Phi, psi and omega in degrees: 000313178301323180298319182298314177302313178303315182294313180302318180291341177276350183308318178305328180303334176251017173089010180260120180253132176236139171283165185300324184296315180291320180300310181293325180296313178300314184296314181300318183292319180289319177300331179288346173268321185289313186302317176274015172064042176278125189291348182265014184302324182288318175304312178302316181298308178305318178297320175298316176300318180294319184263315186279321183268352181067030180275139176282159178296328176294313176301313180301313177299319177300314180304307184293323179284323185269310185261332189238018176298316180224091180276174176307316181303312181295326180296317182294321179295322187279327182270326180086211179264096183298337179292344180250015176261129180236120186247121178203154177287158178298338177294343184262004185306319179299322183289321189256351185305320182292319181294319180292325179297320180292328178283331185277121179295147179290145185280000000 
C-alpha cells in the first residue's frame, strides 16, 4: 500500500498532476486489491495509472524505472527494521548471546 502512495506522489516528476480526490481514489482502488492479497494488484495499478491518471505507457515506464525502482517503501522492506538488526562476529557470541536470546522469540 505504501508503495502505491510513493508512486502516486512521484507522478509530478513526469508532469502528471492529480488532484487529491483522484489520487485517493486510485490508492483506495489498488489497496482493495492488495489487502486481500490479489496477485494482479500491480497490473491493476498500472492500468489505473494509464487510464485514470492519463499517463502514457512510455511515461509510466520512465517513472517506474527512474523514480520508483527503489522507493522509501522498498528500502524499508529490503533493510527491515534496522533498529532490530544486530551484526557481530561469532567471536562476540559470549557478549551478545544474552541480548540475542532476548530478541529471539521463543519457539
